[in-house]
C-alpha positions in Angstrom: 62.1 118.4 84.7 62.3 115.4 82.4 64.0 112.3 83.8 65.1 109.0 82.1 65.1 106.0 84.4 66.8 102.9 83.0 67.7 100.7 86.1 65.6 97.6 85.8 66.1 96.7 89.5 64.6 100.1 90.4 61.7 99.6 88.0 60.9 96.0 89.0 61.0 96.4 92.7 58.2 98.3 94.4 59.0 100.4 97.5 59.7 103.8 99.0 62.2 104.6 96.3 59.6 104.5 93.6 57.2 106.6 95.8 59.9 109.2 96.4 60.7 109.6 92.7 57.1 109.7 91.4 55.9 112.2 94.0 58.4 114.8 92.7 56.2 115.7 89.7 58.9 115.0 87.2 58.1 113.8 83.7 59.6 110.3 83.8 60.3 108.0 80.9 61.5 104.4 81.5 63.7 102.1 79.4 65.1 98.8 80.3 68.9 99.0 80.5 71.7 98.6 80.0 71.3 101.0 77.1 73.9 101.1 74.4 75.6 104.3 73.2 73.9 104.1 69.8 70.4 104.2 71.4 71.3 106.9 74.0 72.7 109.2 71.3 69.2 109.5 69.7 67.4 110.4 72.9 69.7 111.8 75.6 69.4 115.4 74.7 65.6 115.3 75.6 66.3 114.7 79.3 67.4 117.0 82.1 68.5 114.1 84.3 69.0 110.3 84.2 68.9 107.6 86.9 70.9 105.0 85.1 72.2 101.5 85.6 75.1 100.2 83.5 74.3 102.3 80.4 77.1 103.5 78.1 77.6 107.1 79.0 80.6 107.7 76.7 82.0 111.1 75.8 79.8 111.1 72.6 76.7 110.5 74.7 77.5 113.1 77.3 78.4 115.7 74.7 75.1 115.0 72.8 73.2 115.3 76.1 74.9 118.6 77.0 74.0 120.0 73.5 70.4 119.4 74.6 69.0 119.5 78.1 71.2 117.0 80.1 72.4 118.4 83.4 72.6 115.5 85.9 73.6 111.8 86.0 72.6 109.8 89.1 73.9 106.2 89.0 71.8 103.6 90.6 74.5 101.3 92.0 78.2 101.6 92.8 80.3 100.9 89.7 81.1 103.9 87.5 83.1 102.2 84.8 80.4 102.6 82.1 80.4 106.4 82.6 83.2 108.5 81.1 83.9 110.5 84.2 86.6 112.7 82.5 84.0 113.6 79.9 81.4 114.4 82.5 83.9 116.7 84.3 84.8 118.3 80.9 81.2 119.1 80.2 80.4 120.1 83.9 77.9 117.2 84.3 77.9 116.0 88.0 77.8 112.3 88.5 76.7 110.5 91.7 76.5 106.9 92.7 75.4 104.8 95.7 78.3 103.4 97.6 78.0 101.4 100.8 74.3 100.3 100.5 74.5 96.9 98.8 77.3 95.3 100.7 75.3 92.7 102.8 73.3 91.6 99.8 76.3 91.1 97.5 78.3 89.4 100.3 75.4 87.0 100.9 75.2 86.3 97.1 78.9 85.3 97.2 78.2 82.8 99.9 75.1 81.6 98.1 77.1 80.9 95.0 79.8 79.2 97.0 77.4 76.9 99.0 75.5 76.1 95.8 78.7 74.9 94.1 80.3 73.1 97.0 77.1 71.3 98.0 76.1 70.6 94.3 72.8 72.3 94.9 72.5 73.3 91.2 73.2 69.8 90.0 70.9 68.1 92.5 68.1 70.5 92.0 68.0 69.8 88.2 68.4 66.1 88.9 65.5 65.7 91.3 63.3 67.8 89.0 63.7 64.9 86.5 62.7 62.4 89.2 66.3 61.2 89.8 67.7 60.4 93.2 71.4 60.6 92.1 73.5 61.9 94.9 76.7 63.9 94.6 79.4 64.2 97.3 80.0 67.8 98.2 82.6 69.8 100.2 82.5 71.7 103.4 83.8 75.3 103.4 84.7 75.2 107.1 88.5 75.7 107.5 89.1 76.7 103.9 91.1 79.8 103.0 89.3 82.5 101.2 91.2 85.4 99.6 89.2 88.6 99.2 90.5 90.9 96.5 89.3 94.4 97.4 88.5 95.3 101.0 85.8 97.9 100.5 82.3 97.8 101.9 81.4 94.5 100.2 84.8 92.9 100.9 84.6 93.8 104.5 81.1 92.4 104.9 82.1 89.2 103.2 85.2 88.9 105.4 83.1 89.2 108.6 80.6 86.6 107.4 83.4 84.2 106.4 85.0 84.5 109.8 81.7 83.6 111.4 81.5 80.5 109.1 85.0 79.3 110.2 87.0 80.2 107.1 90.5 81.6 107.2 90.4 85.0 105.6 93.1 86.6 103.5 92.5 90.1 102.1 94.3 92.4 99.7 93.6 96.0 98.8 95.7 98.9 97.5 94.5 100.8 100.6 95.0 99.3 104.1 92.2 100.2 106.4 94.1 100.0 109.7 91.0 100.8 111.9 89.0 98.0 110.4 91.8 95.5 110.5 92.4 96.4 114.2 88.8 95.6 114.9 89.0 92.3 113.0 92.5 90.9 113.9 91.6 87.5 112.5 91.7 88.9 109.0 95.1 88.4 107.5 95.9 91.4 105.3 98.6 90.5 102.7 100.8 93.2 101.2 100.9 91.7 97.7 98.2 90.0 95.6 100.5 87.2 94.6 100.6 85.9 98.1 96.8 85.8 98.2 96.7 84.0 94.9 99.3 81.4 96.2 97.5 80.7 99.5 93.8 80.8 98.6 91.4 77.9 98.0 88.6 80.4 97.2 89.2 83.8 95.6 86.4 86.4 95.6 86.8 89.5 93.5 85.6 92.9 94.8 87.6 95.4 92.9 86.3 98.2 90.6 87.1 97.8 86.9 90.0 100.1 86.0 92.9 99.9 83.6 94.9 98.3 86.4 92.3 95.7 87.2 91.2 94.7 83.7 91.9 91.0 83.3 93.3 90.9 86.9 92.8 87.1 86.5 94.5 86.2 83.3 96.4 83.3 81.7 99.7 84.1 83.4 98.1 84.3 86.9 96.2 81.1 86.4 99.3 79.2 85.2 101.8 80.6 87.6 100.2 82.0 90.8 97.2 79.7 91.6 98.8 77.0 93.7 95.6 75.6 95.4 93.3 75.0 92.5 90.9 77.6 93.8 87.3 78.4 93.2 87.1 81.9 91.7 84.0 84.0 92.5 83.3 87.3 90.6 80.4 89.5 91.6 82.1 92.8 90.6 82.7 93.2 86.8 83.1 90.6 84.1 86.2 92.1 82.6 88.1 91.6 85.8 88.8 88.1 84.4 89.9 86.8 81.0 87.0 84.4 80.2 89.1 82.3 77.7 91.8 82.0 80.3 89.2 80.9 82.9 87.9 78.2 80.5 91.5 77.0 79.9 92.2 77.0 83.6 89.1 74.8 84.2 90.1 72.4 81.5 93.6 72.1 82.8 92.4 71.7 86.4 94.2 74.9 87.5 90.8 76.2 88.7 88.1 74.1 90.4 85.2 76.4 89.6 84.2 79.8 88.4 81.1 81.4 89.9 80.0 84.6 88.3 77.3 87.2 88.8 78.8 89.4 86.0 79.9 88.9 82.4 81.8 90.8 79.8 78.6 91.5 77.9 75.3 91.9 79.7 72.7 90.8 79.1 74.3 87.5 78.1 75.3 87.3 74.4 74.4 84.3 72.3 78.1 83.5 71.9 79.0 84.0 75.6 82.1 81.6 76.0 81.3 80.8 79.6 77.7 79.6 78.9 77.3 75.9 79.5 80.9 75.3 80.6 81.3 72.6 83.2 82.0 73.9 86.8 80.8 77.4 85.9 77.7 78.9 87.6 76.4 82.2 86.2 73.7 84.3 87.8 72.3 87.4 85.8 73.9 90.2 87.9 71.5 89.9 90.8 73.9 90.1 93.7 72.4 93.3 95.0 68.9 92.6 93.7 67.1 92.1 97.0 64.0 94.1 98.1 66.1 95.6 100.9 69.1 96.5 98.8 67.1 97.9 95.9 65.1 100.2 98.2 68.3 101.5 99.8 70.0 102.1 96.5 66.9 103.5 94.9 66.3 106.0 97.7 70.0 107.1 97.6 69.9 107.5 93.8 66.7 109.6 94.0 68.0 111.7 96.9 71.4 112.1 95.1 69.5 113.5 92.1 67.3 115.8 94.3 70.5 117.1 96.0 72.1 117.8 92.7 69.0 119.8 91.6 68.9 121.8 94.8 72.7 122.5 94.5 72.5 123.3 90.8 
């Protein structure tokens, strides 16, 4: 069994997940993803299985893989938007992912970004490194209204943490989890996303990237629906927002800040429009990159692969 491993989080973090994979006796090659379609096309047919990150598994790649040895795709992580699932189904390639294992890590990262911005930690860190004692005036988050778009595992974890911190929590999702909401009655579930946009001082995005959610935050939403000059936090997918519209919204004071752990193009392109923009904080897609979360996701990705092999 020849396996291609491309998740950098998996590779860079020692733990039981690595031990489990390497004790299987597989022939394992590693590349540092995300891997583009053009590179995968040249090599994918050599592998029986992949444990991938956000590599470009297009129909061309999957077809080329199937013409060789490819039989299994195990996604390290949750999002499947980089994998053509219809093509995988067409060519009978099973695809697994790792839902429900990174929620606390990502929820904590949302709050880390929010506290950093509101307390000017990023500015004051850089200032004191230069020997300055310039002091900025920050903001408290206590009593603010946060709108959580997407009430899956991460959205739920964030909602609970925000309640503990004294925020008013609004939530929107296309699916209403009545049991969860009954357990957490202080979460105000809104039936339409426009109400969330109108009322929120902080908006945190936790939706998958689909045709429906592409540019969920766009010029029209920013101009017409954002009534509170909110901070927007995106730890999901870069394409949930229109970056140019975000920049214009910041310039026109329609948005107070944009805090992102994800970009349209990753790693960051030289011409990334958000790079260096005032009131924008970018982290390099590390929301789930904690020792605890990586081990959980890694173990699930390996076990998912082993289960596919046993079942296949």
